[in-house]
Structures are given as structure tokens and as C-alpha cells.
C-alpha positions in Angstrom: -60.5 80.5 -75.3 -62.1 82.3 -78.3 -65.5 81.3 -79.8 -63.7 80.2 -82.9 -61.4 78.2 -81.2 -64.3 76.4 -79.6 -66.1 76.1 -82.8 -63.1 74.4 -84.3 -62.2 72.2 -81.2 -66.0 71.0 -81.1 -65.6 69.9 -85.0 -62.3 67.9 -84.3 -63.6 66.0 -81.0 -66.9 65.1 -83.0 -65.1 63.8 -86.0 -62.5 62.2 -83.9 -65.2 60.4 -82.0 -67.1 59.2 -85.5 -63.9 57.8 -87.1 -62.6 56.2 -83.6 -66.1 54.5 -83.3 -65.8 53.3 -86.9 -62.1 51.9 -86.7 -63.0 50.4 -83.2 -65.7 48.8 -84.9 -63.9 47.1 -87.6 -60.9 46.1 -85.6 -63.5 44.6 -83.0 -65.2 42.6 -85.7 -62.1 41.2 -86.9 -61.0 40.2 -83.5 -64.1 39.0 -82.3 -64.4 36.7 -85.1 -61.1 34.8 -83.9 -62.1 35.0 -80.4 -65.5 33.5 -80.7 -64.1 30.9 -82.6 -61.4 30.1 -79.8 -63.8 30.4 -76.9 -66.8 28.8 -78.2 -64.9 25.9 -79.8 -63.2 25.5 -76.3 -66.9 25.0 -74.8 -67.0 28.6 -73.0 -70.2 30.4 -72.6 -71.4 33.8 -74.7 -70.8 35.5 -71.6 -67.2 34.7 -71.2 -66.7 35.8 -75.2 -68.2 39.0 -74.0 -66.3 39.4 -70.9 -63.0 39.0 -73.0 -64.2 41.4 -76.0 -64.8 44.1 -73.2 -61.1 43.4 -71.9 -59.8 43.8 -75.1 -61.2 47.1 -76.0 -58.6 49.6 -74.4 -56.0 47.8 -76.4 -58.1 48.3 -79.5 -58.7 51.7 -78.8 -55.1 52.6 -78.3 -54.2 51.1 -81.7 -57.1 53.3 -83.5 -56.3 56.5 -81.6 -53.5 58.1 -83.5 -55.4 57.1 -86.8 -58.7 58.4 -85.6 -56.8 61.8 -84.6 -55.3 62.4 -87.5 -58.3 61.6 -89.7 -60.4 64.3 -87.7 -57.9 66.8 -88.0 -57.6 66.2 -92.1 -61.4 65.9 -92.4 -62.0 69.2 -90.3 -59.4 71.2 -92.1 -60.3 69.8 -95.5 -63.9 71.0 -94.9 -62.8 74.2 -94.0 -60.7 74.8 -96.8 -63.1 73.7 -99.5 -66.3 76.0 -97.8 -63.5 78.9 -97.7 -63.5 79.3 -94.1 -59.8 79.2 -93.7 -59.3 81.4 -96.5 -61.6 84.1 -95.2 -59.8 83.9 -91.8 -56.1 84.4 -93.4 -57.5 87.1 -95.7 -58.7 88.9 -92.4 -55.1 88.5 -90.8 -55.4 85.3 -88.8 -51.7 83.8 -88.8 -51.3 79.9 -89.6 -49.8 79.6 -86.1 -53.1 81.3 -84.6 -55.2 78.8 -86.7 -52.6 76.2 -84.9 -53.9 76.6 -81.8 -57.1 74.8 -81.5 -55.6 72.0 -83.5 -53.1 71.8 -80.8 -55.7 71.8 -78.0 -57.4 69.0 -79.9 -54.2 67.0 -79.9 -53.6 67.4 -76.3 -57.2 66.3 -75.4 -56.8 62.9 -77.4 -53.0 63.1 -75.6 -54.7 62.8 -72.4 -57.5 60.2 -73.4 -54.4 58.1 -74.6 -52.4 58.6 -71.4 -55.4 57.6 -69.3 -55.6 54.4 -71.5 -51.8 53.6 -71.4 -50.9 54.5 -68.0 -54.2 52.7 -66.4 -56.9 51.2 -68.0 -54.7 49.2 -70.5 -52.4 47.8 -67.8 -55.5 47.0 -65.6 -57.2 45.0 -68.5 -54.5 43.2 -69.5 -54.0 42.2 -65.8 -57.7 41.0 -65.5 -57.6 39.4 -69.3 -54.4 37.3 -68.0 -56.2 36.2 -64.8 -59.2 35.2 -66.9 -57.1 33.3 -69.2 -55.5 31.1 -66.5 -58.7 30.6 -64.9 -60.1 29.1 -68.2 -57.1 27.3 -69.2 -57.3 25.4 -65.7 -61.1 24.7 -66.2 -60.4 21.6 -68.2 -63.9 20.1 -67.5 -65.6 22.8 -69.0 -63.5 22.5 -72.2 -64.5 18.9 -72.5 -68.0 19.4 -72.2 -68.8 19.8 -75.8 -70.5 17.3 -77.8 -69.9 16.3 -81.4 -66.7 18.7 -81.9 -63.1 17.8 -81.9 -61.5 19.6 -78.8 -57.7 20.5 -78.1 -57.6 21.5 -74.5 -54.0 21.8 -74.6 -51.3 21.2 -77.6 -50.9 17.8 -78.7 -54.1 16.3 -76.9 -57.2 15.9 -78.8 -60.5 15.2 -77.2 -64.0 14.0 -78.6 -67.6 12.8 -77.4 -70.2 12.2 -79.7 -73.2 12.9 -77.2 -73.4 14.1 -73.6 -76.7 12.6 -71.8 -78.7 14.8 -69.5 -77.3 12.8 -66.5 -73.7 13.9 -67.6 -72.5 10.6 -69.1 -70.3 10.9 -72.2 -71.1 8.6 -75.0 -68.4 7.2 -77.5 -65.4 9.2 -76.2 -62.1 9.4 -77.9 -59.0 10.8 -76.5 -55.7 11.2 -78.0 -52.5 11.8 -76.3 -49.3 13.0 -78.1 -47.3 14.9 -75.6 -44.8 12.2 -75.2 -42.5 12.2 -78.1 -41.5 8.7 -77.9 -45.1 7.4 -78.3 -48.7 8.2 -78.9 -51.7 7.2 -77.0 -55.3 6.7 -78.3 -58.1 5.9 -76.1 -61.7 5.0 -77.1 -64.5 3.8 -74.8 -68.4 3.4 -75.2 -69.0 6.0 -72.2 -67.0 8.1 -69.7 -67.6 9.8 -66.8 -65.8 13.0 -65.4 -65.3 12.5 -61.7 -64.0 15.3 -59.5 -61.4 14.5 -57.2 -60.0 17.2 -54.9 -58.6 19.8 -57.0 -58.1 17.6 -60.1 -60.6 16.2 -62.4 -60.6 12.5 -63.4 -62.0 11.0 -66.4 -63.3 7.2 -66.0 -63.8 5.3 -69.4 -65.5 2.2 -69.6 -65.6 -0.5 -71.8 -62.8 0.9 -74.2 -59.5 0.1 -75.6 -56.1 1.8 -75.4 -53.9 1.7 -78.8 -50.1 2.7 -78.1 -47.8 3.7 -80.9 -44.1 3.3 -80.4 -42.3 6.0 -82.6 -39.0 4.3 -82.9 -39.9 0.9 -83.9 -43.2 1.8 -85.4 -44.8 -0.6 -83.1 -48.5 -1.0 -82.3 -50.0 -2.3 -79.1 -53.5 -2.6 -78.3 -55.4 -3.5 -74.8 -59.1 -3.7 -74.0 -60.2 -2.3 -70.6 -63.3 -2.7 -68.8 -62.5 0.7 -67.1 -59.7 3.0 -67.0 -59.2 6.4 -65.3 -57.3 9.1 -66.9 -56.3 12.5 -64.8 -57.3 15.0 -67.1 -55.6 17.9 -64.8 -52.3 17.1 -66.1 -53.3 18.3 -69.6 -52.9 22.0 -68.2 -49.9 22.4 -66.0 -50.6 24.4 -63.0 -47.2 24.0 -61.4 -45.5 26.8 -63.4 -44.7 29.6 -61.3 -46.8 32.6 -62.6 -45.0 36.1 -63.5 -47.0 39.4 -63.6 -46.3 40.6 -67.3 -45.1 44.0 -67.3 -48.1 45.2 -69.7 -50.1 44.4 -66.8 -48.7 46.9 -64.1 -49.9 50.6 -63.9 -47.3 53.4 -64.4 -47.7 54.3 -60.9 -47.3 50.7 -59.9 -44.1 50.6 -61.9 -42.7 53.5 -60.0 -43.5 52.4 -56.9 -41.6 49.0 -57.2 -39.3 49.9 -59.7 -36.4 48.2 -58.1 -38.4 45.0 -58.2 -39.7 44.9 -61.4 -37.0 42.8 -63.1 -37.6 40.1 -60.5 -41.4 40.2 -60.6 -42.1 40.2 -64.2 -39.0 38.4 -65.5 -38.4 41.2 -67.8 -34.9 42.5 -69.0 -34.1 46.3 -68.2 -34.5 47.2 -71.9 -38.0 45.9 -71.9 -39.1 47.5 -69.1 -37.7 50.8 -70.4 -39.4 50.6 -73.6 -42.9 49.7 -72.1 -42.9 52.6 -69.8 -41.3 55.0 -72.3 -43.7 53.9 -75.0 -46.8 54.7 -72.7 -45.5 58.6 -72.6 -44.2 58.4 -76.3 -47.7 57.2 -77.5 -49.8 60.4 -76.2 -47.0 62.7 -77.8 -47.5 60.8 -81.1 -51.3 61.7 -81.1 -50.6 65.4 -80.6 -48.1 65.0 -83.6 -50.8 63.1 -85.8 -53.1 66.0 -85.1 -50.6 68.8 -86.1 -49.5 66.8 -89.3 -52.7 67.0 -90.5 -53.7 70.5 -89.8 -49.8 72.0 -91.1 -50.1 70.1 -94.2 -53.1 70.9 -95.5 -52.8 74.5 -94.8 -49.6 74.4 -96.5 -51.3 73.5 -99.6 -53.7 76.5 -99.5 -56.9 76.8 -101.5 -57.3 74.8 -104.7 -60.1 74.3 -106.8 -59.1 71.0 -107.2 -59.2 69.9 -103.6 -56.2 68.9 -101.0 -56.2 65.4 -102.3 -52.6 65.6 -102.9 -51.8 67.1 -99.5 -53.9 64.6 -97.8 -51.9 61.8 -99.3 -48.4 63.6 -98.3 -49.6 64.1 -95.1 -51.0 60.2 -94.5 -47.6 59.3 -96.2 -45.6 61.3 -93.4 -47.9 59.6 -90.7 -47.0 56.0 -91.7 -43.3 57.0 -92.0 -43.0 58.2 -88.6 -45.3 55.2 -87.2 -42.8 52.9 -89.2 -39.8 54.5 -87.3 -41.4 54.2 -84.3 -41.8 50.5 -84.7 -38.1 50.2 -85.5 -36.8 51.8 -82.5 -38.7 49.3 -80.1 -36.2 46.5 -80.4 -33.3 49.1 -80.2 -34.4 50.2 -76.9 -35.1 46.8 -75.8 -31.5 45.6 -76.4 -30.3 48.7 -74.6 -32.2 50.3 -71.7 -30.1 53.3 -71.9 -31.6 54.2 -75.5 -35.2 55.1 -74.2 -35.1 58.7 -75.3 -35.1 57.3 -78.9 -38.7 56.5 -78.6 -39.8 60.1 -78.8 -37.6 60.6 -81.8 -40.5 60.3 -84.2 -42.8 62.6 -82.3 -39.7 65.1 -82.5 -39.1 65.0 -86.0 -42.8 65.2 -86.7 -42.5 68.3 -84.6 -39.8 69.8 -86.6 -41.5 69.0 -89.8 -44.9 70.6 -88.6 -43.2 73.7 -87.3 -41.4 74.0 -90.7 -44.6 73.5 -92.5 -46.6 76.2 -90.3 -43.4 78.6 -90.9 -43.4 78.0 -94.6 -47.2 79.0 -94.7 -46.7 81.9 -92.8 -43.7 83.1 -94.7 -44.7 82.4 -98.6 -42.5 83.1 -101.0 -39.3 83.6 -98.9 -37.0 81.3 -101.1 -37.8 83.8 -104.0 -37.1 86.6 -101.8 -33.5 85.1 -100.6 -32.8 84.5 -104.2 -33.3 88.0 -105.1 -31.4 89.2 -102.6 -28.5 87.1 -103.5 -28.9 88.3 -107.1 -28.8 91.8 -106.0 -25.7 91.1 -104.0 
């Protein structure tokens, strides 16, 4: 690789790293706020929050990688154009095809990063995330040991305790159970205890009252009790068979157990084909994102007013291709035989890039053809 190629490639990778870091930070903050609310609100520790944050990073990175690739390409080409570096190179006889070589290598580097993420790291993180979510959903005790907050350990169940003593006694307990559509029950007690019973957990309420509302006749009945036991293990159903998500299986494992994938994941053939093909197509799209930024700006040439028009056009092309990619997902899921369609955005992008570079290498060809027709 020539010295100039290494120079351009280093600039691309530096700016790509910068934009990727900024975009990941922005997306991470947005996600962290929601995640912090949900986990801490359910009584989880800050360590659990950090663990979930780390496990969610591969997905965030795969989301921002094409954008960061495009931004790095546009920024470097724009700077080299404004500083007349590209103008000097073209004046010395360097063709647009030759200038595209370091851009292609840059796109290839990012495509390799995306491949490692989509084929290995992202499925592994998804699998670990699913396991941790299942463990936390079963850990009902931890979700109830938060004082002064209305908690929702599962849908249609609300729990509240005013204070938790140092010896583990729950004071002023409120429990609303609305899982039965025919009736709702509210339990209140002056104190309660969480008792381990084998694999389950029981809430023992002392000196309280149960209020039962029948929905059909709107009839309310109340009953006071000295002590009452409530199996809180039933709040989270653990008898449902767990199926492995298709997104949590690495590409190597998918090929190794291809015939059993539909049974293992309970996914259709279209969903499996879409997931597998998208992993390869996303890497190709990163290469196209880098090349579109280069080809559009080089086509615009040098201008005293800058290349903002070309930047807007390049960004519009990227958004259009990404939008097309999103519309093809359902098509492939409905019919697995249409999986090649997921490469269509990258193919269209490649044709556009080749056309732009060819136009840059052959300026004024339309005028020459017009003159030839006029002479004829």
C-alpha cells in the first residue's frame, strides 16, 4: 500500500473512531435512562444495571457503525477537498478510481468489524442478556425488597411496603392482584415476612384485610385475617418452556444445526433466512456507506462555497438505501426464498457509486456525445 493510501486510511479510521464514540455515547445515554428506571425501580443493584449496559453495547455499535462509517468518509474527503489535497492529486494525473482505493480498504475494515459483531459478539451478548433477564424475572424476592415505591413484579400485580426493618420485617404492606379478569383482590397488612419454601417464596401477611371485587356484579367483599400466606412465586410463571432466540445464535452454530433451527428457535424459515442474510448484508452496507460519501463529494469537485450540497445529497442517498433495506425485511420473512433481496440496497448503492466515479473520471462526456450526434 502506497504512503498516500496509508495516510488516507489512517485519517478515515481516526475520524471513524471519533464519530462512532460520539454516536454510541448518545445512543447509550438514551437507552441507559430507560434501563436505569426499569432495573433500579424493580429493586436491582447498580451492578446489574452496568452488566445490562455492557451486554447492550454490541447492539448499539452495530446500529451506529454505518452512520459513523459514512460520517468519517465525508469528513475526510471534505477536508481534503477544502485544503486542495484532492485537487493537487487529480492535477498530477491521479484518477478517481485510484483515489477510491483507500476508501474501499477503509470500508472493508469497517465491514470486518461489523462481521465480527453480527456473526459472533452480538449473538453472544443477546444470549447472555436473555439468560440474565430470565434470572431477574424469577428473582421475585429482590424485586419486592424496595421500600416506599409501588412495584410491578409482573403485569396486573402491584406491591408496596412503607418501610423494611433491619431484621427484614415489611411494614404497612399493600398487594393488588388483578390477574383474574373476573375479580380483583387487594391485600393490606400491618406487617409481612418473606419466607423461603424450597424453590418458591411465600409472603406471610399479619393483621391485615383482603378486599375482593367481583367484576360482574361490582360486589365488594372484605375479610380480616390474623395471618395469611401468599405464594409470590406464582407472580412469575416459570413453567413455560424457554426457546432460544434466533438472534442469540452465532452464525457458526446456525450452520452447524441448520436442520433443527426452526424447532429450537420456534421461528419460521423466513425469519431465520432474514436474520442470517442480514448479518452478511449489514457488512456490505458499511462498505457502500463509505463509498457513497467519497463518490458524491468527488463528483462535486472543488468549489469556493464548499461541498455542502454534495454532503446533503450523499446523506439523502444513504437514508434512502437504508429505508429500502428496512422495507425488505418483512418481504424476506414472509418468503425465505427471497433472501437475496436484502443485498439489493448494497447492490443499488454499488451501481450508484460506480456511476458517480465513472462520471468524475469522464467529465463532459454528455456534451461530447451531443456534439457527435450533431455532426452526424
